[in-house]
C-alpha positions in Angstrom: -5.4 13.4 -16.8 -5.2 9.1 -17.5 -1.4 9.9 -19.3 -0.2 11.2 -16.2 1.5 8.5 -14.0 0.8 8.5 -10.4 2.6 7.1 -7.3 1.6 6.5 -3.8 4.4 6.0 -0.7 3.1 4.4 2.9 5.4 3.5 5.6 5.4 3.6 9.1 1.9 1.5 9.2 0.7 0.3 12.6 -2.5 -1.4 14.2 -3.7 -1.6 17.1 -5.7 -4.3 18.8 -7.9 -4.5 21.9 -5.5 -4.5 24.7 -3.4 -1.8 23.3 -0.2 -3.5 22.1 0.8 -2.6 18.4 1.5 -4.5 15.4 3.7 -3.1 12.6 1.9 -3.6 9.0 4.6 -5.7 6.8 2.7 -7.5 3.9 0.0 -6.8 2.2 -1.5 -8.0 -0.3 -2.3 -5.8 -4.4 -5.5 -6.1 -5.7 -8.0 -4.2 -8.2 -10.8 -2.9 -8.9 -13.2 -3.8 -11.7 -11.2 -1.2 -14.6 -8.4 -3.8 -14.1 -9.8 -7.0 -13.6 -12.0 -6.7 -16.6 -8.8 -5.4 -18.8 -9.4 -1.7 -19.6 -6.2 -0.1 -18.2 -3.3 -2.2 -17.3 -1.2 0.7 -16.3 -1.4 -0.1 -12.4 1.2 -1.4 -10.2 2.5 -2.3 -6.9 5.2 -3.4 -4.8 7.5 -2.3 -2.0 10.6 0.0 -1.7 12.4 -0.3 1.4 10.1 0.4 4.3 7.6 1.8 1.8 4.7 0.1 0.1 4.1 2.1 -2.8 0.4 2.1 -5.4 0.6 3.2 -8.8 -1.6 4.2 -11.4 -2.0 6.0 -15.1 0.6 6.8 -17.3 0.3 4.1 -20.3 3.6 2.3 -18.4 3.6 -1.7 -19.4 5.0 -3.1 -16.2 1.9 -3.7 -14.4 1.8 -6.1 -11.2 -0.8 -8.8 -11.6 -3.2 -8.2 -8.8 -3.2 -10.6 -5.2 0.4 -10.2 -5.4 1.7 -10.5 -1.3 4.3 -7.3 -0.5 6.4 -6.9 2.0 8.2 -4.2 3.6 11.1 -3.9 6.1 10.1 -2.8 9.3 10.6 0.4 10.8 10.2 -0.5 14.4 8.9 3.0 15.0 5.6 2.6 17.2 3.5 5.7 16.7 3.3 8.2 19.6 -0.9 9.3 19.7 -2.2 8.4 22.4 -5.8 7.1 20.9 -7.7 7.0 24.9 -7.5 10.7 24.1 -9.3 10.7 20.7 -12.5 12.1 21.2 
């Protein structure tokens, strides 16, 4: 189904350091797999839309995103409420 475009959004992403402090991820780098790097297909893309990153591929669109592109999204400021210390 390579003719059907797929798009996914990623928002409110955080990491926790070894001291238990949460840090919001607002910067990323758009990378590519070998299919994109050798040029078999160029219908791939990524970016930021408000407070979310997005990835898209397939569908034969022409406005692809060059890989190794830095991306930045707006922060949400909403820290996770999960207690990781209680997980098995």
